[in-house]
N, C-alpha and C positions, 0 to 999 in steps of 0.2 A: 718663694717669690719667682715669677717668670723671668727669664733672662732679659727680655726687652725692658721690663720694668726696672730690673737691677741696673741696666745700662743707663737709663734715664736718671736714676737716683745717684749713680756714680758721677755723672756729669754735675749735678747740682751740689752734691757733697764735696766734689773736687774744688768748686769755687769757695765753699765754706771753709774747707781746710786751708786753702791757699790764703784766704783773707785772715784767718786766725793766725797762721804762721807769720805772715807779713807784719801784722800790727804788733804781735808779741815781740818779734825780733827788733822792730823799730823802737819800741818803747822800753825794752828791758836791756840794761847794760850786760854785755857779753851774751845777749840772747842768741846770737848766731852760733855760739858754741853748744848750746843746748836747745836746738829747735823743737825737739819732741815735747819740751815743757809747755809749749803753747796749748797743748790739748789736755793738760792736767785738770781733772775735775769735770771735764765735759763728757757726759754719758748719753747714750741712747738706750732708754730702759736701764738695764743693769750692765750694759756693755760700755766700756770706754770707747770714745769716738773712733780712735784708730783701729781698734779691733772690730768695731761695727763696720767701718769702711772696708776692711779686709774681707769680712764676711759677705758684704754686698759685691765686692769685686769678684769673689769666688763664684757667686751666683750668676755672674754674667757668662760663665763658661768659656771665657776667652783667654784666661791666664793673665788678666789685668792685675797689676800690682796694687798695693795698698796705699796709693796716693793718686793725685791727678796726673794724667799723662797726655801725650799728644793725641792718643786715640780718643780719650773721653773729652778733652778740651776742644778738639777740632772736628774729628770725623763724626763722632756720635752727636756732638752738640749742634753742628750746622746741619740743616735739613738735607735730604737726598738730592744729589746733583747728577745730571746726565750730560755726557759729552756727545755732541752731535757733529757729524760731518755732512752738511746739508740736512737731509731728512733721515740719514742713517745714524742709529745709535751705536757709538763706539764703546762706551763704558757707562756703568751706573755705579756711583759710590754712595751707599745708603747712609742715612742718619737715623736717629732713634726718636726724633720728634717730628710731628706733622703739623705744628702750630704756626709755621712760617717765621718763628722767632730765632734769634741767635743769642744765647745767654752769654753774658760777659761779666767782668769784674765790677765795672762802674756804670754800665748801661749807656755808655756813650757810643754814638754812631761810628767813630773811628775804630774802636775795638771790634765792633761787629763787622765792619768792612775788612779789617785785617784777618779775622778768623775766616771770613768767606774767601778772601784771596788765597789763603794757604790751602783751604780744602779744594778750591778750584784747581790749584796747581797739582795737588795729589790726584784729582780725578783725571786730569790730562795725562799724568804720569802712569796711572793705571791703564789707560787706553794704550799708551805706548808699549808698556810691558805685555799687555794682552796681545798686541800685534806681533811683537818680537818673540814671545815665549815659545810658540810652536816651532821656531827655527832651531831650537837647541837639540834637535835630533841628528839626522844623518848629515855629515859634513858635505857629502857629494852633491846635495841639492841647493846649497846656499847661494850659488850663482845662477840658479835656474829662474825661469820667468816668474813662477809663483812666489818664490822667496824674495826676489827683487821687487815685486809689487808690494810685499809687506815692508821691505826696507824703505821704499819711497813713501809709503803711508806713514811710517814712523817718523820720517824726516818732516813731513807735513805737520804732524802733531808736535814735534819738537820746536818747529818754528812758531807754532801757536803758543806753546808754553813760554817761549822767550818773549813773545809780544805781550802775553798776559803780565809778565813781570815788568816789562818796559812801560806798558801803558799805566800801570799802577804808580810807578815811580814818577811819571810825568804829571800826575794829578796834583792840583794845589792842595795844601794841607787840610783845608776844610772839606775836601772830597776824598782824602785818604786817611792819614792820621798825623796830627801835629807832632813834630819831633820831640818836644818836651813831654808830651803825654806818653809817647812810646818809651822814652828813657826813664822818666820819673814816676810814672804810674803803672803802665801796662807791664813792663819788665819786672817791676818790683814785687809782683805777685809770684814770680818763679823762684820761690825760696825752697830751701831744703825742709822736709818734714822730719827727717832723721839725718844724722851725719852721714855723708857719703852717698845718699840716694841721688836719683837722676831726675831733675826738674823737667817739666815739659818744654819742648823746643822744636822748631822746624827741622833741626838736625835728626829728629826721630821719624821723619816721614819715611815709611817703609818702602814706598814705591820708588822714591829717589835712590835709596840705598840699593834696592834690587837692580835698578838700571845701571848703577856703577859696576855691579858684578856681572851683569849680562854683557856689557860693552867693554869692561876692563878698566882698571885704574892702577897703573904701575907706580905705587907710592909706598915706601917702607912704612910700616906701622899703621896703615889704613885699616887692615882687618882687625888688629887688636883694638883700635879706636872704636870700630863698629861694635865689637863684642862687649866693650865697656858699656855700651848703651842697651845691651840686651835686657837687663832687668826691667826697663821701662817699655819694652815692646810686648806685643801680644804673642801667645804661643805660636800661632800659625805664621806670624811674621818672622820670628826667630828661626823656625824650622825652614822656611823658604829661603831666607838669606844664608843660613848655614849650608843648605844644599847647593846654592849657587856658588858659594865660596869654594866648594870642593870640585866644581866642574870647570872645564875649559870655557873661556869666554867665547862669544860669537866670533869676534875677529880671529881668535886663535883657531877656531874650527874652520873658518874660511881659508886661512893659510894652510892648515893641515890638509884640506881637500885639494889644494894645489901642490902638495908636496913641498911646501916652502916653510922655512922656520922664520921666526921674527928676526933672528940674527942675519940670515941670508938676505932679508929685505933691507935691513939697515946697511948692509955692506954692498948692495947692488949698485952698479954704476947707472948713469942716466939711460944709456942705451938698453940695458937689461930691463929697467922699469918701463920704458916705452913699449918694449916687446911684450912684457907681462900684461900691461893694460890693454894693448892691442889684441892679444889673444883672449883676454878675459875682461871685456868692457864693464861687466857688472861690478868690478872692483871700484869703479868710480862711485857707484851708488853707496857701497859700503863705506868708502872714504867720506862721502858727504854726510852719511849718517853720523859718523864719529865727530865730524866737524860741527854738525848741528847740535849734538850732545854737548860739546864743549862750549858752544855759543850760548846755549840755554843756561848752562851752569855759570857762565860769565855774567849773564843778566841777573841771576840770583845773587851772585857776589856783589853786583852793583847795588841791588836793593839793600844788602847788609851794610855796605859802605854809606849809602844815603841816609838810612835811618839810625844806624848805630855807630859805626867807627868814625866817620867824619865829624858828626856832631860832638862826640866825646873828645876827639882830638882838638876841636875848637875850644871846648871847655877847658881842656888841659892847658892849651896855649894861653887862655885868659886867666889861668890860676884858679879855676873853679873846682878842680878836682873831680873825683868820682863819687858815685852813690855808695854809701857805706853798706847797703844791704845786698843788692845784686849788682855786681860790677858791670859797667857799660864798656869796659875795655875788651871784653870777650863775649862769646855767646854763652847761653846758660849751661851748655854742656862743656864749656871750657875752651872751645876753639877760638883762637884769636885771629886777627886779620891776616897775619903772616901765614898761619897754617891754612886758612881758606884760600889764600893766593897760591900756595903750593899745590893744593888739590886742583885748583882751576888749571894751573900750568900742566899738571900731570894729565888732565883730560885732554888738553891740547896736544900733548906729546903722546898721542895714542899709538896703537900698534901699527896702523897704516899710515902714520905721519910721513914716512919716507916717500910716499907717493906724491907728497906735496910738490916735489921737484918737477913732476910731469903733469899734475892736475892743478891748473891755475885757478879754477873756479872754486871759491870757498863758500859761496852762497848757494844753498840747495835750490833746485827748481821746485816750486810749489803750485804749479798750475796743472789743470787737466788738459786733455787732448784738444779741447776747444780754446785753450789759452785763457780761460776764466779761472780766477783764484777759487780754490776749493775751500769753502768756509768751515772753520772749526769753531764751535761755540759751546759754552757751558751754561746750562740753565738749571734752575731749581724745579723739582718735580712737586706736584701737589699744590 
């Protein structure tokens, strides 16, 4: 079977497996303890369903695991997307279907819109990482003109990412996804197929994970949490993230190029910081990049609060409790609201945060030399 055909089949069979798992676990007492029993007696030819799925996953040549994942559910499922800055193509994120459709659990427009939103976010994140990736070389050029052009472009893309999330959150339910559908239907398909496996989740977006390791996230336990997700990532994604974990972050490289340590920056008085920025004005751009990264992450947290945490808190206050199958008190990978808030604060407390004392502008400039906003858009191809 050709790899592209295997990918298309993995998408479709992923929805089949998730549906079988959900309905078995809902209807069977203690079914959550034995999720693998959902597939008993289901065969494709002579092969049990899960073994057949694993064989299909292997034929994709990507290291895809033997269940639905973020890659199959979102990236492969939704058609190819292109990120544009005016007429310039910044990134292309392929899908494996060219029929213009988005497959979903129930065929409702809300689910299709949500899948499209998540893939649009990943496409913009891919563009950001493609812009910043080449800067991981020589520390001595990170404050040069070419590097700072890349930093400013990444800021522009991060602002667009933030607006993508904010715009979706501002839509009425009939143009986004009704909260009850998100909690009671959509999320309830993110069940375990076997005990301890990793259900699909936006937390598995590899481009978002890469950006954290490019720009830095000083939070104890974050690396181990990401490694816990590795079984649900593709081989190339795991290898790229592992490599980034072992390398200095871009802000660390910037400071190393100046002969400064993070500790010396934290301990510097205001006068020293003023002199440092005066001698190296490009630090302002790097500071604004990290601020934009934190603000985009804050918008993503806002989406989580709007669609997941706040509605469930209202249900708890009304005595309605939680869903028995997939809890709405945390993400499908187990991250609760408190942990997500800690991650967001860690992004705000970035390596260049001490410069906040002398850089009062928190909102990055996103205009061209003519003063006209530079438009970032994401469109479907084909």
